[in-house]
N, C-alpha and C positions, 0 to 999 in steps of 0.2 A: 199542484197542477196535474191534470188528468189528460190522458191521451185518447183520442177518438179517431177513427179511420174513415175516410171517404174514398171509395173507389168509384170513379166517374167513368161511365162508358155508354155506348149506344147499343141498342138491341135491334136486330133484324128478325122479322117473323118468317123469313125464308132461309134455308141453308145457303151458305156462301157459294157452293158450286153452282147453284141455280142462279144466284144473283150475279155471279161473275159474267154470265152470258147475256145479261140484260142491264147494262148501265143506263143511267147513273145509279150509284149505290146509295140510295136514300134510306136511312134507318127509320124504323117505325116508332121508336121511343128512346128516351134518355133515362138512364138508371143511375142511382147512387146505392152502393152496396146491394145491388141486385133488385132494387125496387123502383118502380116508376109507373107512369100512366101513358096511354097513347090516345090519339084523337079518335073519338067514337067508341072508346073502350070504357070499362067500368071504373068507378072511383076506388081502385084497388089501394091497399095500404102503401104508404110512402115510408121511406127511411126516416126514423125519428132519432134525434140526438138529444138526450136528456142532460140538462145542466142545472147546477145550483147557483142561485144568484150570489154574486160576489166571488165566485171561484174563477180560476183561469184554466183554459183547456188547450191542449195541443192537438190540432187537427192535422192528420197526415192525409194529404190529397194526392191521389194516384190517378193519372190520366191513362186509363185502361182502354180508351177508345181505339178502334181499329182504323179510324179515319178522322173524325171531327175534332176540332179544338173547342174548349169550353171557356166561357167567361164566368168565373165563380164569385158569388157574392152572398152575403148574409144580411138580411134587412136589419138596419139599425145598429150594426156592429162592424167595427174595423177589424182588420187582421194584421198581425205582425209576422212577416216572413222571417223564419230563422234557419231554413234549410232548403237547398235545391238539389235534387238528384243525389241525395245522400251526403252532400257537402254543406257544412254549417256556414251560414252567412251572418254578417252584421245585421242586426234587426232593422227591418224596413216596414213601415206602416202603410197599408193600402186598404182601399175599400172595394177593389175588384182585382181579380187575378186571372190572367190568361193561362190556361193549362193545355199544352199540346200533347198529342199521343206519345206515350212513353215517358213523359215528364212526371216528376214527383216533387211535392213541396210539403214542408211543415209550416203551419201558421199557428200563432197563439191568439186565442180569442178570449176576451174577458166578458163574463156574463154580468154586465153592468147595467142592464136595462130592466124596466119593470117586469114582474112575473107575467109571462104571456107566451104565446106561440109566435115564432118568427119564420118567415120563408127563407130557406136556403135555395138560391137560384143558380142554375148552371146552363145558361142558354148557349147553344152551339152555333157554328157558322153554317149550319144546314137549314133547309126549310123547316117550318113548324117552330118558328122562333116566338113562342108564346108561353105564358104561364097560366093561361086560362084553365080552370079545372084542376090545377095542380100539376100541369105538364112541366117537364124540365125542372122539377122541384123536389126538395126534401124539407124536413121540419126541424127547427131548433126549438126544443120545448123546455121551458123552465119548470123545475119541480114546483108543483102547486098550481100549474096552469090547467085549464080545462082540456080534455082529450078531444080536440077538434082541429080542423084545418086553420091555419093562421088567416088573419085579415090584414096583415101589414102591407105597406106599399114599398116599392123599390126606390133606392136612391134617397137624396141626390148623391152622385158619385163625384168626389172632389179629390180623391187620392188614387189616381190610376196607377197601374203597374208599369214600371219602367225597368227593363232587365239591366240596363246599364247602371242602375242604382244599387245592384247587388254586388257585394264585395265579400271575399272570404273572411270568416271570423278569425282564422289564423292561417299561417302558411302562405300569405300572399306573395306573389312574385312569379312573373312569367319566365320560363326557361329561355336561355339564349340571349342574343343581343337584341335590345329593343329596336323597334322600327319595322315597318311593313317590308317583307321580303328579306329580312336579315337572319332568318333561321338557317340552320345547316342544310335543310332540304325544304324547298318551297314548292307547293303543289297547287295548281289552279284547276279545280274540277268544274267542267262545263256540263250542265245537265240539259236534257232535251227529250224529245219524242221522235221516234223514227216513223217511217211510212207504215209500218205494221201496227202503230199505236202503242209500242212498247217504250218504256222509259230507257234513257241511255245516260251514261256518264262517260264523257270524252268520246262520244260516238258509239259506245258499246253497251248493249243491254246484257245484264247479268243473267246467266243461266246456271242451273245447278250442275256442278262438275260430276263426272262419273265416280270420282273418289274425293272425299273431303280434302280440302287444301292441307290440313295438318298431316293427314296420312301421306299425301304426296311428298311433303317435306321430309317426313320420317322415312320415306321410301327412297330418298336420295336426290330429289330435285334440288338444284344448286342455285337457281335464280328465277326471277319472275317469268322469264320467257319460257321456262319449262313447266310452269304451273298452269293448270286449267281452273276456271275458264279463261281462254285467251283474251287479253286486253282488259280484264277486270281485276287483275292482281297487281298491286303496287309494292315493290320491294323497298323496305325502309332499313337503313343501316342501324346497328346497335349504338346506343348511348349518344344519340344525336337529337337535336331540336328540330321538330317538324312543324311547319306552318301550312295549313290547308285553307284556301279561300274558295268559297262557293258562291259566285255571283248569281243572283236570282235571274231566271230567264223566262218567267211565265208569260211575258208579253211578246217574246220573239216568235216569229214563224218557226215552228218546230221546237219551241221552248217547252220546259217542264211545266205543263198545266197542272191545275188541281192543288196549288199551294195555298197557304204556306206549308212547306215541307219540313217536318221535324226530323233532323238527321241525328242518328244515334251511333256512337262508336263503342264497340265491345272492347274490353280490356284496359280502358283508360278513362279517367276524368280529365277533361281538357280545359284550358283557359280560353274563354271566348273574348278575344282581344277586340273584336268588332261585332256588336250585336245587331240584330235586325232593327230598323227604324233609327239608326244612328250612324253617322258618317265618320265619327272619330274613332281612333284606335287607343286602347288602354293597355299598356304594357307594364303597369304598376300593380294594380289590384283588381283585375277583371273577375267576373263570376267564374267559378269552376264547376263544371257539370258534365254530364255525358250525353245529353239530348238537347238540341238547340234548333229553333226555327230559323230557316234561312230567309224568311221574309218575302218581299215581293219586289219585282222590277220597278213597279210604280214609285217605290221609295228609293230606287237606286241602291238596293241592298247588296252588300258583298260581305256576308258573314265570314269571319276568319277565326280560326282556332289554332292553338298551339299546345304541344305536349312533347314529352321526352320519351325516346324509345328505350325504356327501362323494363319492359315486360315482354320478353320474346314470345312470339307466336303469331299465327294468322288471325287478324281481328276484323270482323265484319263491320262495315260502315255503310249504313243503309237508311233510307226513308222509313220512318216508323208507321206510316200509313200502310196498312197491310195490303190493300189493293195495289199500291204502287210498288211495294217490295215484290209482290207476286208477278208484277209486270217488268221486273228487271232493274229497279232503282236501287242498286247496291254495287259495292266494290269490296275487295279484301285488301287490308293493309298487312302485308306479310313482313313482320318485324323480326329482324335479326335471325335470318334463316339458319346460319351455322349454330347459333346459340340454341335455337329451337331443336335442331337435330341433336345437339350435345346432351340435352336434357333427357333424351331417350335412354342414354346409358346409365343414368343415375338409378341406384337401387330403389325398388318400389318399397315405400315405407311399410313396416309390418302392420301398422294399424289399418292399412287399406284391406289387408286380408282378413283382419278381425272384423272389420265392418261388413265384408261380404258374408262371413260365416254367421254373424249375428242376424243377418237377414235371410238365412237359409240358402245362400247362394254359394256354389262351389267355385272357388277361384282357380 
């Protein structure tokens, strides 16, 4: 089995500082591994993935978009999901895969079709949802096929992606007592927009603090009330089970528009005990990952995650849509403050200094 990498993203023809002053932020083209076409542009080269008939290939799909999510398909080929956000899962066969900003998947594709060229399609939730002229596309090319654009047709799609069908390959088991609200610490985060058009979490829009939260802790801050930015830091005790629920609010007046929002937690992979599009809770073997869509209010979504505080430090929890992060859609989970401070007193490993010297840096 061979490994191939797909990095899926959008490209803007204007620099982001200019775009930020003139929403909406509509990208000009979609790219895979840096290659793509845009409306009215030339028939520039597309990303080509060469395969040999009869072989299996592991595709690593990386959602590197700063905003859009993509529906990823390969004409005539199913995909077997084996990993989500660095966590191996029991194999699940799909013919389409939703990839949100910040998410990563590994899928296995068997080159079991006649020698030819096949379209790889990655349509987004933005305008320009077309494949005409090779837009939003790349090429799966069997060895021996002509060097030309494919002529294959999409679909039919009968094996749609269902996040609730993903289960850890090993190490299943949600920490703490099963049941909604039965964790040691239960947090309900309410997202929204304020009058200034900034995103808020529990009524507060995140702003960059004058000093990073980690340095504030190492400088002696003892609790969340002493940490900046005010209202955006949540103190979590050490070695406890944490459950965070994030009800979708995109239909509320003052709700968090522009969803679905992919929420990413630094420092942990978490168990998604309730996924978007599903009203049931799974405390036995839910998918474990670090970036999850919180869905939409139209589906009454209330995405819920669990993790254990076994990794001291201040961990950023934010929407992975860059425009939304820039507009305050973030909080900090300050985990085990005393343990974080205690780590400062540990001796710096000697290999750190060797690393600095090997790079010509004076420690």
